[in-house]
C-alpha positions in Angstrom: 115.7 143.3 121.8 118.3 141.6 120.0 118.7 138.8 122.3 114.9 138.4 122.7 114.8 138.1 119.2 117.5 135.2 119.0 115.7 133.5 121.7 112.3 133.4 119.9 114.7 132.1 116.9 116.2 129.3 118.7 112.7 128.3 120.3 111.3 128.5 116.7 114.3 126.2 115.5 113.4 123.8 118.3 110.1 123.6 117.7 110.2 123.3 113.5 112.1 121.1 111.1 112.3 122.0 107.6 111.3 118.9 105.5 110.0 118.1 101.8 107.3 115.5 101.8 105.7 114.1 98.1 102.0 114.2 97.4 100.1 112.9 94.2 99.8 115.9 91.7 96.3 116.8 90.5 97.2 116.5 86.7 95.1 114.4 84.0 95.4 111.0 84.5 97.5 108.8 82.2 97.8 105.2 82.2 101.2 104.0 83.2 100.7 101.0 80.9 99.7 103.2 77.8 102.4 104.0 75.1 102.7 107.5 76.5 103.0 106.5 80.0 105.4 103.6 79.2 107.6 106.4 77.3 107.6 108.8 80.1 108.4 106.1 82.5 105.2 107.1 84.6 103.9 105.4 87.8 100.2 105.7 88.2 100.7 109.7 89.0 103.0 112.1 89.3 104.8 112.8 92.7 105.3 116.2 93.7 107.7 117.5 96.0 106.4 120.2 98.8 108.5 121.5 101.4 106.7 121.8 104.7 107.6 122.6 108.5 107.4 119.8 110.9 106.2 120.7 114.3 107.6 118.7 116.8 104.8 117.0 118.5 106.4 116.8 122.1 106.2 120.8 121.9 102.2 121.0 121.2 99.3 119.0 122.1 98.3 115.9 120.3 95.8 113.3 120.9 94.7 110.1 119.1 90.9 111.4 118.6 91.7 114.7 118.2 94.7 114.7 115.6 94.8 111.0 114.5 97.9 110.6 116.5 99.9 110.8 119.8 103.1 109.9 121.4 103.2 106.5 123.4 105.6 104.0 124.5 106.9 100.3 124.0 109.7 99.6 126.3 109.7 96.0 125.3 111.6 97.0 122.0 115.2 98.0 124.0 115.1 94.7 126.0 116.5 92.9 123.2 118.9 93.8 120.2 117.3 95.3 117.3 118.3 92.2 115.1 115.8 90.0 117.3 113.1 91.8 115.7 114.0 90.6 112.5 112.2 87.1 113.3 108.3 87.2 112.6 107.8 84.9 115.2 109.6 86.3 118.0 107.8 89.6 117.0 104.5 87.7 117.5 105.3 85.7 120.9 106.6 89.3 122.1 105.7 92.5 121.0 102.2 91.6 119.7 100.9 91.1 123.2 103.1 94.6 124.3 101.4 96.2 121.8 98.0 95.0 122.4 98.3 95.9 126.1 99.2 99.4 125.2 96.0 99.6 123.2 94.0 98.1 125.8 95.1 100.6 128.7 94.8 103.2 126.1 91.2 102.4 125.5 89.9 100.7 128.4 87.5 98.0 127.9 88.4 97.3 124.1 90.2 94.4 122.5 93.2 94.7 120.7 94.4 92.3 118.4 97.7 92.9 116.1 97.3 91.5 112.7 100.3 92.7 110.7 103.8 94.2 111.3 106.8 95.5 109.1 110.3 96.2 109.6 111.6 99.2 107.8 115.4 100.0 106.9 117.1 96.8 108.0 117.3 94.0 105.8 117.2 90.5 107.0 113.7 89.8 107.5 111.0 88.3 105.3 108.8 91.3 106.3 111.7 94.0 105.5 110.8 97.3 103.5 111.8 100.8 103.5 109.9 104.0 104.4 107.1 105.0 102.1 108.3 108.0 100.4 104.9 109.8 99.7 101.6 110.9 101.7 98.8 108.3 102.0 96.9 106.8 104.4 96.6 102.8 104.8 93.0 102.5 103.9 90.2 104.4 102.3 87.5 106.0 103.9 84.9 102.9 103.3 87.5 100.0 103.7 88.5 99.7 107.5 85.5 98.0 108.4 85.5 95.4 105.6 89.3 94.8 106.4 88.6 93.9 109.9 85.6 91.6 108.9 87.9 89.7 106.6 90.5 89.2 108.9 88.2 88.0 111.7 86.0 85.8 109.4 87.5 82.6 110.0 88.1 83.0 113.7 84.9 84.8 115.1 81.2 84.0 115.4 79.7 85.5 112.5 76.8 87.1 114.6 78.7 88.2 117.3 81.1 89.6 114.5 78.7 91.6 112.7 77.5 93.1 116.1 81.1 94.3 116.8 81.9 95.7 113.3 78.8 97.6 113.3 79.9 99.0 116.5 83.0 101.3 116.4 86.3 99.5 115.1 89.5 101.3 114.6 92.7 100.4 112.9 95.5 101.9 114.9 99.7 101.3 114.0 102.2 101.4 116.8 105.4 103.2 115.0 108.4 102.2 116.8 112.1 103.2 115.9 114.8 100.3 116.6 117.3 103.1 116.6 117.5 106.7 117.1 115.6 108.7 114.4 118.4 110.6 112.5 116.6 111.3 109.2 113.1 110.2 107.1 110.9 110.6 110.3 107.4 109.8 110.2 105.3 112.6 109.7 101.6 113.3 110.0 99.1 115.3 109.2 96.7 116.7 111.6 93.2 115.4 111.1 91.8 118.9 111.9 93.5 120.3 108.6 92.2 117.3 106.3 89.6 117.6 103.8 87.7 115.0 102.0 88.9 116.5 98.8 92.4 115.7 99.8 92.1 112.0 99.0 92.4 109.7 96.1 91.3 105.9 96.5 93.7 103.4 95.4 92.3 100.2 94.8 94.4 97.2 95.4 94.1 93.8 94.0 95.8 90.8 95.9 96.1 87.2 94.9 93.3 86.5 97.7 91.5 89.8 98.3 91.0 93.3 97.0 91.9 96.5 99.2 91.5 100.1 99.1 94.2 103.0 100.6 94.4 106.6 99.6 97.1 108.7 98.3 96.8 112.5 98.8 96.8 115.9 97.0 98.2 119.0 98.4 96.7 121.2 100.5 98.0 124.4 101.8 96.1 123.9 105.0 98.0 120.7 106.0 99.5 121.1 109.3 102.8 118.5 109.3 103.9 117.2 113.1 106.6 114.8 113.9 107.9 113.5 117.3 111.6 115.0 117.0 114.5 112.7 117.5 112.4 109.3 118.7 114.6 106.8 120.2 113.7 103.0 120.7 111.4 102.9 123.8 109.1 105.2 122.3 106.3 104.7 120.2 103.7 106.8 118.1 99.9 105.5 118.1 98.5 106.3 114.5 95.2 106.0 113.5 94.7 104.7 110.0 91.0 104.1 110.1 88.2 104.6 112.7 84.4 104.3 112.3 82.3 107.7 111.7 80.8 108.8 115.1 77.6 111.1 114.1 77.2 112.2 117.7 80.9 113.2 117.7 82.0 114.0 114.2 85.3 116.0 115.8 86.8 112.8 116.1 89.5 111.7 113.9 88.8 109.1 111.0 92.8 108.7 110.4 95.9 110.8 110.1 97.4 111.1 106.4 101.1 110.2 106.7 104.5 109.9 105.3 108.4 109.7 105.7 109.7 113.1 105.5 113.1 114.4 103.9 114.9 116.6 106.6 115.9 119.6 104.6 119.5 119.4 106.6 120.1 115.9 105.7 123.1 115.4 103.5 122.0 114.4 99.8 122.4 110.3 99.1 125.5 109.3 97.2 125.5 109.7 93.7 128.0 111.0 90.8 126.3 114.3 91.3 126.7 114.6 95.1 130.0 112.7 95.3 131.5 113.0 99.0 128.6 114.6 100.5 126.9 111.5 101.3 129.8 110.3 103.7 128.3 112.5 106.1 124.6 111.2 105.9 122.9 110.0 109.2 121.9 106.2 109.0 118.9 105.1 107.5 116.0 105.2 109.5 115.2 101.9 111.4 111.7 101.3 112.6 108.9 98.4 113.1 105.2 98.8 112.8 102.7 96.9 114.4 99.0 97.2 113.0 96.1 96.7 115.1 92.2 96.1 115.4 91.0 97.9 118.1 87.2 96.3 118.7 85.1 98.6 121.4 81.9 96.1 121.7 81.7 94.6 124.8 81.4 91.0 123.2 84.9 91.4 121.5 86.4 90.4 124.5 84.1 87.6 125.8 82.1 86.2 123.0 84.0 87.2 119.5 86.5 84.4 118.8 85.7 80.7 118.6 89.6 80.1 118.3 92.8 82.1 118.9 93.3 84.8 116.2 96.4 84.4 114.0 97.7 87.4 111.9 98.0 86.5 108.3 101.3 87.1 107.4 102.3 84.6 110.4 100.4 82.0 108.9 102.0 82.6 105.3 105.3 82.6 107.0 104.4 78.8 108.7 105.0 77.7 105.3 108.4 76.6 104.8 108.5 77.5 101.2 107.3 80.9 101.9 109.9 83.7 100.9 108.2 86.6 101.8 105.4 87.5 104.6 104.0 90.2 101.9 100.6 89.5 99.8 101.0 89.2 96.4 99.7 92.2 94.5 98.3 91.8 91.3 97.4 95.2 90.1 96.7 98.9 91.5 94.4 101.3 90.3 93.6 104.7 91.1 90.0 106.0 91.3 89.5 109.6 90.3 87.3 111.6 92.4 87.2 112.6 96.1 85.6 109.6 98.3 82.3 110.1 99.9 82.6 113.0 102.7 83.4 112.3 105.9 82.4 114.5 109.0 85.2 117.1 109.6 86.3 118.8 113.1 84.0 121.9 114.0 
């Protein structure tokens, strides 16, 4: 009996990793620009740490339309040293087409166009950043379709574009490790455990446009999943926005997500932790390729009047540009849950 119990515990250990994520806490809003907000050093909201169990997505069934994410592959990432992918032009020339093929094979008949990418954990690129350390989604419930329309506006036939956007469009990220993932894995909340009241819209004003993302309140029902110990060549397809389908209300609209602090990872270097930091695994290194997937048949034949160029690639073609990121002017949280969206049965 003891042997059986030990085997069950070993299997549970393999299936689950203890981690910590950071939600947006439900507190009365305090403007960080007010004297009180400045005195407390507040951001738009307080972050609330929460311990969660990360279920290994390799050991359970996951599906892009059921859960909002699934395991895939991008073997092209291993063909060259990881430093190769610090060059945005090389990424656009070699990884963009590879990512589009992955999505078009996943959704036969659809047209995929990569419109953005970011490198995390490796400095040296004009598109380098670190992991996002709080639970969020890249879009609000309503902002995906307008973003697709804006991205394609200068390249598409306007009448065909209206037809394409009025049909089904989705925005899907390919998340790809550039080195074995030993810390801060990307983790996802199963769409089937997400509620409309979990989300708070964030309005972001850029120098050339206004966009919306979402931050997330804690919910005890959230089921957290990650693909443990990912290596280069593997990829996650992550849905960050999809059109609602009245005939299929259970289809995922997105999956909220975050980097996750593994509980068995030694703390970072500091005066308090001292030499414990020497045992820290290397920082997570990854690349995200963000694509729009267009399902109307005309998207592949009649949509584009000229070849699509991702806006960040166009910005970097200016020799005076020092960063491929859009310039943010302001960020505003919009209190209250967004309009309800269909939930799975």
